[in-house]
N, C-alpha and C positions, 0 to 999 in steps of 0.2 A: 592461456599460455601458448605462445608460438615460439618454436625454436627453428632456426635456420642453420644449416651446415653447408659449407662449400668445400668440395673435394677437388683439389687442383689435379690436373692431368686428364688424359684421354678417358672418357667414360668406358667402363668395362661392363659388359653384359655377362650374365650367368651362363657359362658354357655347359655343354652336355656332360653328364657324368662319364668317366672313363672306367674301363674294366681291365684288370690285369689278372693273369692266372699265376699264382705262386704255389708251387707244389701241386697239390690236388684241390686247392681252394681258389675261388674267384674273389677278388677284392675290388670293391667299387670305391673310387676316389674322385674328388672334384678336379676339374681341369686346372692346371697350375696357374695359368694367367688369371682365371676367375678367382681362385683362392687368394692370390697375392693382392689383386685389386680390392676384394672384399675385406681382407685383413687390414690393408692400408686405410680404407675408409672407416672401418670400425675403430681403428686406433685413433684417428683424428676425432671421431665423434665422442669416444670415451674421454679424450682429453678436454673437450669443450663442454660435455654434459656432466654436471656434478649432481650428485643425489641419486635417489633410487630410480629404477626404470618406471616409465609411465605405465599405469595400470588401466586407464580408462580408454574408451573408444576415441580414435583420432582420425584425422584426414591428413593425407600426405600428398604433397605436390613435388614433382621431380622435373627439373629442366636439365637435360644433358646437352652440353655444347661440344660438338665434335670438331676436330681439327679441320680447317679449311684447306682443301687440296690446292696445290700450286697450279693444277691444270684448270682451275676455275678462273677465268679472266675477270679482272676488276670491272670490266664494262657490264658484267652481269649484275652489278650492284656491289656496294661495299658493305652492306648490312648483312644480317643473318639470312641464311637461305634454308629452305625446307627441301631436302633431297632424300631419295630412298637409299640410305647407306646402312651399314652395319655399325654397331650392334642393334638388334631389334629392340623396340621399346618394351616389350614384355620381358625380355632378358635383362634389360637395364633395371626395370622395376623390381624383379626378383632379387637381383644383386644388391640393390639399395635397401630393400626391406630386410634382407638377411644381415646386412651391415648394421642397420639400426638395432636389431636384436643382439647381434654379437658385440656391438659397442655399448650396450647397456642403456640405450635410450628407450627402447620399448621392451616390455616383458615378453611379448609374442606378436608376430606379425598378423595374427588373426584379429587383433584389435583395430586394424585399419578398416574403416567402414566406407571411406571414399578415397580413391586413388586417381590422380591426374598425372600423366607422364607426357613430356614433350621432348623431342629430339630435334635439334637444329644444328646446322653447320655454322661455325663461328664467322663473325664479321672479319674484315680484313686484319685489324690489329687486335683481335680478341683472343684470349688464351682458352684452350679447351678445359672444361671443368664440369662438375655435376653439382647442382644446387638442390638441396633437399629441405623442404619446409614441412614441419610437423606441427599441426594445430589441433585444438580440441573441437 
């Protein structure tokens, strides 16, 4: 069984936890941009995935296509580019795996025995998105 999910929009990596002091207690919460991106991805996955969460070991492949900056001239090529940009691939992976669990696709992200993550800059007329493939 192979499931593929496409999340439209700029890929969002998992941000660092934030801390706030309220009264005499410290509260730790997720970065707002990360939480919104993860919630949107989980909502789309939950709408596409029907049935119970997958309980077996799986492999996950993630391709994050980031926006092509206008500063990159077309003479550098009109296809996808590999450039050192943010977000980091490890943060993208964490955000996607959390969204898979939150969206009810996986029971737990510890089930992932193989993970492949790729981050590329979009081709000239390509829209930013994140493609997640879950397979047995």
